[in-house]
Structures are given as C-alpha cells and as structure tokens.
C-alpha positions as CSV (number, residue, x, y, z in Angstrom):
1,X,-25.3,1.3,-77.6
2,X,-22.2,3.5,-77.4
3,X,-20.9,1.3,-74.6
4,X,-21.2,-1.7,-76.6
5,X,-19.7,0.0,-79.4
6,X,-16.5,0.8,-77.1
7,X,-16.3,-2.8,-75.7
8,X,-16.1,-4.0,-79.2
9,X,-13.4,-1.6,-80.2
10,X,-11.2,-2.6,-77.1
11,X,-11.9,-6.3,-77.8
12,X,-10.6,-5.8,-81.2
13,X,-7.7,-3.8,-80.0
14,X,-6.7,-6.1,-77.3
15,X,-6.9,-9.2,-79.9
16,X,-4.8,-7.6,-82.3
17,X,-1.9,-6.7,-79.8
18,X,1.3,-8.4,-80.8
19,X,1.9,-9.7,-77.2
20,X,-1.7,-11.2,-77.0
21,X,-1.5,-12.9,-80.4
22,X,1.8,-14.6,-79.3
23,X,0.3,-15.9,-76.0
24,X,-2.9,-17.0,-77.8
25,X,-0.5,-19.0,-80.4
26,X,1.6,-20.3,-77.9
27,X,-1.1,-21.3,-75.5
28,X,-3.7,-22.1,-77.8
29,X,-4.5,-25.6,-76.5
30,X,-5.0,-24.4,-72.8
31,X,-7.1,-21.5,-74.1
32,X,-9.2,-23.8,-76.1
33,X,-9.4,-26.0,-73.3
34,X,-10.6,-23.0,-71.0
35,X,-13.3,-21.8,-73.7
36,X,-14.7,-25.4,-74.0
37,X,-15.0,-25.7,-70.2
38,X,-16.8,-22.2,-70.1
39,X,-19.3,-23.6,-72.7
40,X,-19.8,-26.9,-71.0
41,X,-20.5,-25.2,-67.5
42,X,-22.3,-21.8,-68.5
43,X,-23.7,-21.7,-65.0
44,X,-20.7,-22.6,-63.1
45,X,-17.7,-20.6,-64.4
46,X,-15.8,-21.1,-61.2
47,X,-15.6,-24.8,-62.2
48,X,-13.2,-23.8,-64.9
49,X,-10.5,-22.2,-62.6
50,X,-8.3,-25.0,-63.0
51,X,-8.3,-24.3,-66.7
52,X,-7.7,-20.7,-66.0
53,X,-4.5,-21.7,-63.9
54,X,-3.1,-23.8,-66.6
55,X,-3.5,-21.0,-69.5
56,X,-1.9,-18.5,-66.8
57,X,0.9,-20.9,-66.2
58,X,1.4,-21.3,-70.0
59,X,1.2,-17.5,-70.7
60,X,3.9,-16.7,-68.1
61,X,6.3,-19.1,-70.0
62,X,5.8,-17.6,-73.3
63,X,9.1,-16.1,-74.7
64,X,8.2,-12.6,-75.9
65,X,11.6,-11.4,-76.7
66,X,11.1,-11.2,-80.3
67,X,7.8,-9.5,-79.9
68,X,7.2,-5.6,-80.6
69,X,5.1,-4.6,-77.5
70,X,3.8,-1.6,-79.3
71,X,1.2,-2.7,-81.9
72,X,1.2,-0.7,-85.0
73,X,-1.8,1.5,-85.8
74,X,-4.2,-0.3,-88.1
C-alpha cells in the first residue's frame, strides 16, 4: 500500500507543476486525442504512437517563458 500512496503523491505533485499545467493547457487537444486512443486500444497501446508524437511535438513548442519552473509548496 505504501508504494501506491507514493505513486499517488508523485502524480499529484507532477500534475500541479506549473510547466506541466502549461503544457497540458496548450496541448490539451493532442493530450485528449492520445488518452482517447489509449481507451479505444487498451490492448494495443503501441498503436497510439502517432498520438504521442503529436503531443510531444506540441509540448516542444509551448512557450514557457512566463512560467515559474519552481512550484510553490501547497
């Protein structure tokens, strides 16, 4: 159980990070498409590689100049 709790805490920390939030906001369409592909192909996640590539391509173009890379403790 302890391992699961740590995974949840890491996921919460990561999702609340300002850089991650900005990427998810700016690339939300690509991320939603990727998640939909995974739901539709639970036994074949490799079939979603083009979706991953589109999301990563988008993420690389996100302007992070106004984002504080150091999250404030919550």
